[in-house]
PASEBA-1860 file (N, C-alpha, C; in nm, 3 decimals):
! residues 257
1> MFTINVED> 3.421/-4.761/4.701/3.397/-4.641/4.624/3.252/-4.633/4.585 ~ 3.198/-4.520/4.599/3.057/-4.496/4.564/3.050/-4.405/4.441 ~ 2.957/-4.434/4.351/2.932/-4.350/4.233/2.794/-4.287/4.247 ~ 2.789/-4.158/4.240/2.662/-4.086/4.252/2.632/-4.019/4.118 ~ 2.522/-4.057/4.056/2.477/-3.996/3.931/2.374/-3.888/3.961 ~ 2.400/-3.769/3.910/2.308/-3.659/3.931/2.217/-3.648/3.809 ~ 2.089/-3.670/3.828/1.993/-3.662/3.718/1.945/-3.519/3.699 ~ 1.923/-3.486/3.574/1.880/-3.350/3.541/1.733/-3.331/3.576
9> CNDNPPSF> 1.703/-3.213/3.622/1.564/-3.172/3.634/1.547/-3.047/3.550 ~ 1.425/-3.022/3.507/1.400/-2.910/3.414/1.391/-2.779/3.490 ~ 1.510/-2.727/3.527/1.513/-2.605/3.608/1.564/-2.484/3.528 ~ 1.579/-2.499/3.397/1.623/-2.387/3.314/1.527/-2.369/3.195 ~ 1.472/-2.251/3.179/1.389/-2.227/3.061/1.477/-2.199/2.940 ~ 1.426/-2.215/2.819/1.501/-2.173/2.701/1.528/-2.022/2.707 ~ 1.630/-1.978/2.638/1.661/-1.835/2.636/1.706/-1.794/2.495 ~ 1.662/-1.676/2.454/1.702/-1.619/2.327/1.813/-1.516/2.350
17> PNTAIVRQ> 1.893/-1.488/2.248/1.989/-1.376/2.260/1.914/-1.245/2.285 ~ 1.981/-1.152/2.350/1.917/-1.025/2.384/1.904/-0.930/2.265 ~ 1.975/-0.958/2.157/1.970/-0.867/2.042/1.834/-0.875/1.973 ~ 1.791/-0.760/1.921/1.665/-0.754/1.849/1.677/-0.828/1.715 ~ 1.568/-0.889/1.674/1.564/-0.959/1.546/1.476/-0.878/1.451 ~ 1.538/-0.816/1.354/1.468/-0.735/1.254/1.516/-0.778/1.116 ~ 1.423/-0.811/1.029/1.458/-0.851/0.893/1.376/-0.769/0.793 ~ 1.440/-0.738/0.682/1.372/-0.670/0.573/1.354/-0.767/0.456
25> IRENIPIN> 1.235/-0.768/0.400/1.206/-0.854/0.286/1.137/-0.772/0.178 ~ 1.146/-0.817/0.055/1.077/-0.753/-0.054/0.935/-0.808/-0.063 ~ 0.841/-0.720/-0.093/0.705/-0.769/-0.112/0.701/-0.860/-0.235 ~ 0.602/-0.949/-0.237/0.579/-1.041/-0.349/0.688/-1.145/-0.366 ~ 0.771/-1.168/-0.262/0.869/-1.276/-0.274/0.795/-1.409/-0.277 ~ 0.854/-1.514/-0.336/0.784/-1.641/-0.348/0.746/-1.700/-0.212 ~ 0.635/-1.769/-0.211/0.594/-1.840/-0.089/0.698/-1.946/-0.055 ~ 0.720/-1.966/0.072/0.816/-2.062/0.127/0.960/-2.012/0.118
33> TPIVTVTA> 0.976/-1.880/0.101/1.111/-1.822/0.104/1.158/-1.808/0.249 ~ 1.275/-1.863/0.284/1.327/-1.845/0.420/1.372/-1.701/0.440 ~ 1.337/-1.644/0.556/1.373/-1.503/0.580/1.465/-1.486/0.700 ~ 1.455/-1.571/0.800/1.538/-1.555/0.919/1.534/-1.686/0.999 ~ 1.641/-1.710/1.074/1.646/-1.825/1.164/1.658/-1.775/1.307 ~ 1.569/-1.821/1.393/1.577/-1.786/1.535/1.632/-1.906/1.612 ~ 1.712/-1.877/1.712/1.777/-1.983/1.789/1.771/-1.952/1.938 ~ 1.726/-2.050/2.014/1.726/-2.040/2.160/1.813/-2.152/2.217
41> EDPDSGIN> 1.860/-2.132/2.339/1.943/-2.232/2.406/1.878/-2.274/2.537 ~ 1.904/-2.399/2.575/1.855/-2.452/2.702/1.963/-2.542/2.760 ~ 2.022/-2.505/2.875/2.135/-2.582/2.930/2.095/-2.717/2.990 ~ 1.965/-2.743/3.002/1.925/-2.873/3.054/1.961/-2.982/2.953 ~ 1.962/-3.107/2.999/2.001/-3.219/2.915/1.880/-3.299/2.871 ~ 1.900/-3.379/2.766/1.794/-3.467/2.719/1.673/-3.387/2.669 ~ 1.556/-3.445/2.694/1.434/-3.377/2.645/1.409/-3.247/2.721 ~ 1.468/-3.233/2.839/1.453/-3.107/2.913/1.521/-2.991/2.840
49> GKILYAIS> 1.620/-3.023/2.757/1.690/-2.919/2.684/1.657/-2.918/2.536 ~ 1.568/-3.008/2.495/1.526/-3.010/2.354/1.422/-2.900/2.330 ~ 1.443/-2.820/2.227/1.358/-2.703/2.203/1.280/-2.720/2.073 ~ 1.154/-2.686/2.078/1.071/-2.674/1.959/1.018/-2.531/1.950 ~ 1.004/-2.482/1.826/0.964/-2.343/1.802/0.823/-2.336/1.743 ~ 0.757/-2.225/1.772/0.625/-2.199/1.715/0.602/-2.048/1.710 ~ 0.519/-2.004/1.616/0.475/-1.864/1.613/0.340/-1.859/1.683 ~ 0.334/-1.785/1.792/0.211/-1.780/1.870/0.121/-1.662/1.833
57> KQEPENSQ> 0.181/-1.558/1.770/0.102/-1.438/1.742/0.164/-1.362/1.626 ~ 0.076/-1.306/1.544/0.119/-1.217/1.435/0.042/-1.087/1.444 ~ 0.115/-0.977/1.438/0.052/-0.845/1.434/0.102/-0.770/1.311 ~ 0.010/-0.709/1.232/-0.135/-0.722/1.246/-0.183/-0.860/1.201 ~ -0.305/-0.891/1.241/-0.362/-1.018/1.202/-0.393/-1.020/1.052 ~ -0.409/-1.139/1.000/-0.454/-1.156/0.863/-0.599/-1.112/0.856 ~ -0.626/-1.002/0.786/-0.761/-0.944/0.786/-0.863/-1.037/0.723 ~ -0.821/-1.117/0.625/-0.915/-1.207/0.559/-0.929/-1.339/0.632
65> HPDKFHFH> -0.819/-1.387/0.690/-0.821/-1.515/0.762/-0.742/-1.498/0.892 ~ -0.807/-1.446/0.998/-0.735/-1.419/1.124/-0.665/-1.540/1.183 ~ -0.710/-1.660/1.147/-0.650/-1.781/1.203/-0.527/-1.827/1.124 ~ -0.494/-1.756/1.015/-0.380/-1.794/0.933/-0.273/-1.685/0.939 ~ -0.148/-1.727/0.959/-0.036/-1.635/0.960/0.026/-1.624/0.821 ~ 0.096/-1.514/0.798/0.168/-1.497/0.673/0.302/-1.570/0.674 ~ 0.340/-1.622/0.792/0.470/-1.685/0.806/0.456/-1.818/0.880 ~ 0.552/-1.906/0.856/0.558/-2.037/0.922/0.700/-2.058/0.974
73> INPKTGVI> 0.711/-2.123/1.088/0.843/-2.152/1.143/0.862/-2.303/1.152 ~ 0.979/-2.348/1.109/1.012/-2.490/1.124/1.030/-2.518/1.272 ~ 0.950/-2.608/1.330/0.955/-2.627/1.476/1.089/-2.678/1.527 ~ 1.167/-2.744/1.440/1.294/-2.800/1.486/1.413/-2.706/1.459 ~ 1.413/-2.641/1.342/1.530/-2.560/1.304/1.515/-2.414/1.339 ~ 1.391/-2.364/1.357/1.369/-2.223/1.386/1.375/-2.134/1.263 ~ 1.375/-2.194/1.143/1.377/-2.115/1.020/1.235/-2.066/0.991 ~ 1.221/-1.935/0.971/1.091/-1.876/0.940/1.081/-1.857/0.789
81> HTLLPIDR> 0.971/-1.905/0.732/0.944/-1.894/0.588/0.817/-1.813/0.566 ~ 0.807/-1.758/0.446/0.680/-1.696/0.406/0.579/-1.807/0.376 ~ 0.456/-1.783/0.417/0.351/-1.883/0.398/0.241/-1.833/0.306 ~ 0.221/-1.699/0.301/0.120/-1.636/0.217/0.184/-1.523/0.139 ~ 0.120/-1.475/0.032/0.174/-1.361/-0.042/0.188/-1.238/0.048 ~ 0.295/-1.162/0.027/0.324/-1.044/0.107/0.307/-0.920/0.020 ~ 0.217/-0.830/0.061/0.190/-0.708/-0.015/0.212/-0.588/0.076 ~ 0.311/-0.504/0.043/0.344/-0.390/0.128/0.230/-0.290/0.136
89> ESVDTFRL> 0.153/-0.278/0.027/0.043/-0.182/0.029/-0.066/-0.223/0.128 ~ -0.068/-0.350/0.167/-0.162/-0.396/0.271/-0.100/-0.388/0.410 ~ 0.021/-0.439/0.424/0.093/-0.438/0.553/0.240/-0.411/0.524 ~ 0.296/-0.309/0.592/0.438/-0.279/0.568/0.529/-0.329/0.679 ~ 0.473/-0.372/0.792/0.554/-0.426/0.901/0.477/-0.535/0.973 ~ 0.541/-0.650/0.992/0.483/-0.759/1.070/0.563/-0.775/1.199 ~ 0.492/-0.808/1.306/0.555/-0.839/1.434/0.512/-0.981/1.473 ~ 0.611/-1.069/1.480/0.585/-1.210/1.510/0.635/-1.244/1.649
97> TVVATDQA> 0.551/-1.310/1.726/0.593/-1.360/1.857/0.630/-1.507/1.842 ~ 0.760/-1.537/1.860/0.810/-1.674/1.848/0.827/-1.733/1.988 ~ 0.778/-1.854/2.007/0.787/-1.923/2.136/0.881/-2.042/2.122 ~ 0.977/-2.051/2.211/1.065/-2.168/2.221/1.028/-2.244/2.347 ~ 0.994/-2.371/2.332/0.946/-2.452/2.445/1.030/-2.578/2.456 ~ 1.075/-2.610/2.579/1.145/-2.737/2.597/1.043/-2.850/2.600 ~ 1.093/-2.973/2.599/1.003/-3.089/2.583/1.000/-3.178/2.708 ~ 1.010/-3.114/2.823/1.008/-3.189/2.948/0.876/-3.268/2.962
105> IPESNRLF> 0.886/-3.376/3.034/0.769/-3.461/3.065/0.754/-3.466/3.216 ~ 0.629/-3.445/3.264/0.506/-3.421/3.189/0.503/-3.282/3.127 ~ 0.405/-3.262/3.039/0.395/-3.136/2.966/0.380/-3.016/3.059 ~ 0.320/-3.040/3.176/0.300/-2.930/3.271/0.432/-2.877/3.325 ~ 0.541/-2.954/3.311/0.672/-2.910/3.358/0.751/-2.832/3.254 ~ 0.696/-2.818/3.135/0.770/-2.753/3.027/0.784/-2.603/3.053 ~ 0.900/-2.552/3.013/0.929/-2.410/3.025/0.946/-2.350/2.886 ~ 0.924/-2.220/2.876/0.929/-2.157/2.744/0.986/-2.016/2.755
113> AEKLVTVI> 1.020/-1.962/2.639/1.064/-1.822/2.627/1.004/-1.765/2.499 ~ 0.986/-1.633/2.497/0.928/-1.567/2.380/1.028/-1.466/2.324 ~ 1.019/-1.447/2.191/1.105/-1.351/2.122/1.024/-1.281/2.014 ~ 1.039/-1.149/2.006/0.971/-1.071/1.903/1.059/-1.063/1.778 ~ 0.999/-1.097/1.666/1.068/-1.086/1.537/0.992/-0.982/1.454 ~ 1.064/-0.880/1.412/1.003/-0.774/1.330/1.042/-0.794/1.184 ~ 0.942/-0.798/1.097/0.966/-0.815/0.954/0.917/-0.690/0.882 ~ 1.009/-0.619/0.819/0.978/-0.496/0.746/0.968/-0.529/0.598
121> VEDTNDNA> 0.857/-0.491/0.538/0.832/-0.523/0.397/0.875/-0.404/0.311 ~ 0.970/-0.428/0.223/1.017/-0.323/0.132/0.931/-0.319/0.006 ~ 0.920/-0.201/-0.049/0.833/-0.182/-0.164/0.898/-0.230/-0.293 ~ 0.816/-0.286/-0.381/0.855/-0.309/-0.520/0.755/-0.233/-0.607 ~ 0.793/-0.205/-0.727/0.708/-0.124/-0.815/0.602/-0.213/-0.879 ~ 0.502/-0.249/-0.799/0.398/-0.341/-0.848/0.265/-0.271/-0.871 ~ 0.264/-0.138/-0.867/0.142/-0.062/-0.896/0.172/0.047/-0.998 ~ 0.088/0.054/-1.100/0.100/0.160/-1.200/0.018/0.281/-1.156
129> PQFVSMNA> 0.054/0.402/-1.201/-0.029/0.519/-1.169/-0.172/0.500/-1.220 ~ -0.267/0.555/-1.145/-0.408/0.548/-1.181/-0.464/0.690/-1.186 ~ -0.527/0.726/-1.298/-0.582/0.860/-1.315/-0.715/0.875/-1.244 ~ -0.745/1.002/-1.209/-0.878/1.037/-1.163/-0.944/1.117/-1.275 ~ -1.069/1.160/-1.254/-1.144/1.230/-1.358/-1.071/1.355/-1.405 ~ -1.073/1.381/-1.537/-0.992/1.490/-1.591/-1.065/1.572/-1.698 ~ -1.193/1.588/-1.690/-1.263/1.676/-1.784/-1.274/1.815/-1.723 ~ -1.265/1.919/-1.806/-1.267/2.055/-1.752/-1.327/2.151/-1.852
137> AILPQQKS> -1.389/2.256/-1.803/-1.435/2.367/-1.885/-1.385/2.495/-1.822 ~ -1.346/2.593/-1.905/-1.289/2.715/-1.850/-1.327/2.833/-1.939 ~ -1.345/2.947/-1.879/-1.370/3.072/-1.951/-1.238/3.148/-1.961 ~ -1.171/3.145/-2.076/-1.041/3.212/-2.087/-1.056/3.363/-2.090 ~ -0.971/3.432/-2.018/-0.970/3.578/-2.016/-0.848/3.627/-2.094 ~ -0.870/3.724/-2.179/-0.763/3.774/-2.262/-0.645/3.822/-2.176 ~ -0.522/3.801/-2.229/-0.396/3.839/-2.165/-0.359/3.749/-2.048 ~ -0.435/3.641/-2.027/-0.397/3.547/-1.922/-0.283/3.457/-1.970
145> YGAMQIMQ> -0.290/3.414/-2.094/-0.186/3.335/-2.157/-0.147/3.213/-2.072 ~ -0.016/3.188/-2.061/0.031/3.068/-1.995/0.005/3.063/-1.847 ~ -0.028/3.175/-1.785/-0.054/3.174/-1.641/-0.192/3.116/-1.610 ~ -0.272/3.093/-1.711/-0.407/3.048/-1.688/-0.410/2.897/-1.660 ~ -0.451/2.859/-1.541/-0.462/2.718/-1.506/-0.599/2.667/-1.546 ~ -0.601/2.563/-1.627/-0.727/2.504/-1.670/-0.772/2.398/-1.571 ~ -0.683/2.309/-1.536/-0.715/2.204/-1.440/-0.585/2.140/-1.393 ~ -0.598/2.056/-1.294/-0.483/1.978/-1.247/-0.511/1.831/-1.270
153> IQAKDLDS> -0.429/1.772/-1.351/-0.440/1.628/-1.378/-0.371/1.553/-1.266 ~ -0.438/1.454/-1.213/-0.384/1.381/-1.099/-0.389/1.231/-1.124 ~ -0.282/1.166/-1.088/-0.276/1.020/-1.089/-0.217/0.975/-0.956 ~ -0.268/0.868/-0.903/-0.220/0.815/-0.776/-0.149/0.683/-0.798 ~ -0.042/0.664/-0.723/0.035/0.540/-0.729/0.053/0.491/-0.586 ~ 0.008/0.369/-0.559/0.007/0.316/-0.423/0.147/0.279/-0.373 ~ 0.244/0.272/-0.462/0.379/0.238/-0.418/0.439/0.352/-0.337 ~ 0.550/0.325/-0.271/0.613/0.424/-0.184/0.741/0.477/-0.247
161> GTNGLVTY> 0.791/0.590/-0.191/0.917/0.646/-0.238/0.911/0.684/-0.385 ~ 1.023/0.667/-0.455/1.026/0.700/-0.597/0.935/0.609/-0.679 ~ 0.906/0.489/-0.628/0.814/0.400/-0.699/0.673/0.458/-0.708 ~ 0.640/0.547/-0.615/0.507/0.607/-0.615/0.506/0.753/-0.657 ~ 0.623/0.806/-0.696/0.631/0.945/-0.741/0.594/0.952/-0.889 ~ 0.492/1.034/-0.921/0.435/1.037/-1.056/0.474/1.167/-1.128 ~ 0.513/1.155/-1.254/0.535/1.270/-1.341/0.441/1.260/-1.460 ~ 0.416/1.375/-1.524/0.314/1.383/-1.628/0.375/1.435/-1.758
169> ELTSGNMD> 0.313/1.391/-1.869/0.363/1.433/-2.000/0.248/1.434/-2.100 ~ 0.240/1.541/-2.180/0.148/1.545/-2.292/0.209/1.465/-2.407 ~ 0.134/1.370/-2.460/0.189/1.286/-2.567/0.127/1.316/-2.702 ~ 0.008/1.373/-2.705/-0.054/1.410/-2.832/-0.175/1.498/-2.805 ~ -0.218/1.568/-2.910/-0.341/1.646/-2.901/-0.319/1.791/-2.864 ~ -0.308/1.879/-2.964/-0.301/2.024/-2.941/-0.191/2.064/-2.843 ~ -0.075/2.006/-2.862/0.036/2.036/-2.772/0.087/2.179/-2.791 ~ 0.048/2.245/-2.903/0.088/2.383/-2.925/0.003/2.480/-2.844
177> IFRLHRST> -0.111/2.433/-2.793/-0.203/2.520/-2.718/-0.184/2.503/-2.567 ~ -0.155/2.382/-2.524/-0.153/2.352/-2.381/-0.011/2.325/-2.332 ~ 0.010/2.354/-2.205/0.137/2.325/-2.138/0.104/2.245/-2.011 ~ 0.171/2.133/-1.992/0.147/2.047/-1.876/0.271/2.045/-1.788 ~ 0.253/2.084/-1.660/0.366/2.084/-1.567/0.403/1.940/-1.532 ~ 0.529/1.908/-1.545/0.574/1.770/-1.531/0.549/1.713/-1.392 ~ 0.569/1.793/-1.289/0.560/1.741/-1.152/0.421/1.756/-1.092 ~ 0.355/1.868/-1.119/0.227/1.896/-1.053/0.106/1.848/-1.131
185> GVLNLKYF> 0.123/1.828/-1.263/0.009/1.791/-1.345/-0.083/1.907/-1.378 ~ -0.040/2.030/-1.349/-0.121/2.148/-1.380/-0.118/2.172/-1.531 ~ -0.238/2.183/-1.589/-0.251/2.209/-1.732/-0.281/2.357/-1.754 ~ -0.196/2.424/-1.831/-0.211/2.566/-1.861/-0.242/2.588/-2.008 ~ -0.311/2.698/-2.034/-0.332/2.744/-2.171/-0.215/2.835/-2.207 ~ -0.147/2.805/-2.317/-0.027/2.882/-2.353/-0.061/3.025/-2.394 ~ -0.172/3.043/-2.464/-0.206/3.177/-2.513/-0.357/3.187/-2.528 ~ -0.405/3.309/-2.540/-0.548/3.334/-2.553/-0.598/3.289/-2.690
193> ISDPLPRY> -0.711/3.222/-2.690/-0.771/3.174/-2.815/-0.902/3.249/-2.835 ~ -0.910/3.327/-2.942/-1.029/3.409/-2.964/-1.147/3.327/-3.015 ~ -1.120/3.221/-3.085/-1.228/3.140/-3.143/-1.200/2.992/-3.117 ~ -1.221/2.948/-2.994/-1.185/2.810/-2.959/-1.277/2.708/-3.023 ~ -1.224/2.589/-3.040/-1.306/2.477/-3.085/-1.399/2.435/-2.971 ~ -1.509/2.363/-3.003/-1.600/2.321/-2.897/-1.531/2.235/-2.789 ~ -1.438/2.153/-2.834/-1.372/2.065/-2.738/-1.236/2.023/-2.791 ~ -1.140/2.015/-2.698/-1.007/1.969/-2.733/-0.980/1.837/-2.662
201> QISVKATD> -0.913/1.748/-2.732/-0.874/1.620/-2.674/-0.723/1.616/-2.662 ~ -0.675/1.580/-2.545/-0.531/1.565/-2.525/-0.504/1.426/-2.466 ~ -0.387/1.375/-2.495/-0.344/1.247/-2.439/-0.234/1.273/-2.337 ~ -0.252/1.214/-2.220/-0.160/1.237/-2.108/-0.101/1.103/-2.064 ~ 0.028/1.105/-2.035/0.095/0.987/-1.982/0.146/1.016/-1.842 ~ 0.115/0.929/-1.749/0.166/0.938/-1.612/0.266/0.824/-1.591 ~ 0.384/0.860/-1.542/0.492/0.762/-1.525/0.548/0.773/-1.384 ~ 0.567/0.657/-1.317/0.632/0.663/-1.187/0.783/0.668/-1.206
209> EAVQSDRK> 0.855/0.696/-1.097/0.998/0.722/-1.105/1.083/0.600/-1.069 ~ 1.023/0.482/-1.071/1.099/0.361/-1.041/1.204/0.335/-1.148 ~ 1.305/0.255/-1.111/1.409/0.219/-1.208/1.345/0.150/-1.328 ~ 1.258/0.055/-1.301/1.177/-0.007/-1.407/1.037/0.050/-1.393 ~ 1.015/0.163/-1.458/0.894/0.242/-1.434/0.770/0.178/-1.495 ~ 0.657/0.208/-1.431/0.526/0.177/-1.486/0.463/0.306/-1.534 ~ 0.380/0.295/-1.635/0.315/0.415/-1.689/0.172/0.382/-1.727 ~ 0.093/0.487/-1.733/-0.047/0.475/-1.772/-0.083/0.596/-1.856
217> STDAYVTL> -0.156/0.576/-1.966/-0.198/0.685/-2.052/-0.349/0.694/-2.055 ~ -0.397/0.814/-2.076/-0.541/0.835/-2.085/-0.567/0.961/-2.167 ~ -0.691/0.978/-2.208/-0.732/1.097/-2.280/-0.809/1.190/-2.187 ~ -0.789/1.319/-2.204/-0.863/1.420/-2.130/-0.929/1.514/-2.230 ~ -1.042/1.568/-2.191/-1.119/1.655/-2.280/-1.136/1.791/-2.214 ~ -1.104/1.897/-2.288/-1.110/2.033/-2.237/-1.204/2.114/-2.326 ~ -1.303/2.177/-2.264/-1.394/2.266/-2.335/-1.358/2.409/-2.301 ~ -1.330/2.490/-2.404/-1.296/2.631/-2.385/-1.415/2.716/-2.427
225> ISPGTSGP> -1.458/2.804/-2.337/-1.575/2.888/-2.361/-1.527/3.028/-2.396 ~ -1.572/3.079/-2.510/-1.528/3.212/-2.555/-1.580/3.319/-2.462 ~ -1.506/3.431/-2.447/-1.555/3.543/-2.367/-1.689/3.593/-2.420 ~ -1.781/3.624/-2.332/-1.912/3.671/-2.370/-2.011/3.560/-2.393 ~ -1.963/3.436/-2.395/-2.054/3.322/-2.413/-2.122/3.291/-2.281 ~ -2.250/3.283/-2.283/-2.324/3.252/-2.161/-2.325/3.102/-2.140 ~ -2.286/3.062/-2.025/-2.290/2.921/-1.993/-2.425/2.881/-1.940 ~ -2.444/2.755/-1.907/-2.571/2.710/-1.851/-2.601/2.782/-1.721
233> AFEENEYS> -2.732/2.802/-1.693/-2.773/2.870/-1.570/-2.893/2.799/-1.512 ~ -2.895/2.784/-1.380/-3.009/2.723/-1.313/-3.123/2.825/-1.301 ~ -3.247/2.772/-1.299/-3.363/2.860/-1.283/-3.371/2.916/-1.142 ~ -3.327/2.841/-1.044/-3.332/2.883/-0.904/-3.191/2.890/-0.848 ~ -3.173/2.977/-0.749/-3.044/2.987/-0.682/-3.020/2.873/-0.585 ~ -3.129/2.818/-0.533/-3.116/2.712/-0.432/-3.230/2.612/-0.449 ~ -3.197/2.486/-0.435/-3.297/2.379/-0.442/-3.291/2.299/-0.313 ~ -3.406/2.251/-0.268/-3.409/2.166/-0.149/-3.514/2.059/-0.171
241> GSVYENEP> -3.493/1.947/-0.107/-3.588/1.836/-0.116/-3.581/1.752/0.009 ~ -3.670/1.658/0.022/-3.671/1.570/0.139/-3.705/1.429/0.093 ~ -3.663/1.334/0.173/-3.690/1.195/0.141/-3.697/1.117/0.272 ~ -3.786/1.018/0.277/-3.797/0.934/0.395/-3.677/0.839/0.403 ~ -3.635/0.808/0.527/-3.526/0.714/0.542/-3.568/0.576/0.492 ~ -3.468/0.501/0.449/-3.486/0.364/0.401/-3.562/0.356/0.269 ~ -3.570/0.468/0.198/-3.629/0.462/0.064/-3.535/0.384/-0.029 ~ -3.590/0.310/-0.124/-3.503/0.228/-0.212/-3.421/0.315/-0.305
249> PGTSILTV> -3.306/0.264/-0.353/-3.226/0.338/-0.451/-3.309/0.372/-0.574 ~ -3.286/0.492/-0.627/-3.360/0.534/-0.745/-3.482/0.618/-0.715 ~ -3.513/0.638/-0.586/-3.627/0.720/-0.548/-3.603/0.866/-0.586 ~ -3.701/0.930/-0.655/-3.688/1.069/-0.695/-3.700/1.160/-0.573 ~ -3.614/1.261/-0.567/-3.615/1.356/-0.456/-3.663/1.493/-0.503 ~ -3.603/1.544/-0.611/-3.644/1.673/-0.667/-3.591/1.683/-0.809 ~ -3.634/1.786/-0.879/-3.589/1.812/-1.015/-3.526/1.950/-1.021 ~ -3.406/1.958/-1.077/-3.339/2.086/-1.095/-3.339/2.121/-1.242
257> K> -3.353/2.252/-1.270/-3.352/2.300/-1.408/-3.262/2.422/-1.418
END
């Protein structure tokens, strides 16, 4: 009787399941949080079928450190963890190329397979509304009343969805004179004022619509000019000047009056 032993040769590359790998994570989750496990199979035996995992590419790249990924994969288990802080306002979707390589010897005989892992970053309410400049002057016309728009107060919130949706509210300061539209931030004069004060101060609160909302308050100043009052006027209708290139900051160009 003869016994014939058939030795394995590395004739099968690793293979991943055909299904797409897509995971959603919350921004700002702790570093080293496991997010997904990738698994490949190799029907070869011994080291020819032993698989190690690596992340070969991340898109988009880390803008500050292109050589560093936001994620790490355990080479033996295929578990992917967060490695750096994740901020949705910087990147909302990551695409990771995972490589599974068998451990055949010599190394030149090793076979591999690649799998795309998509990581979608969900928003958390980590940004408060931020106001832009809000000073205004207006010449009120009689009988305009509440239809008169003085200015539009604007605040920006970098978050997405309801987390970034901003509403406005007057909290103090001449609330009997002004009306503030909750959604648009348009500030209206409720009625005509024949003898306005030189300046009115109002306090405005901007609040996002998150479940646990963030808010920001600021003061705005409104100057109302009575009818018939002459405002400032330039001496010339048009001014022009010239300057040589590469002049240092602070170089005088012209004077307007």
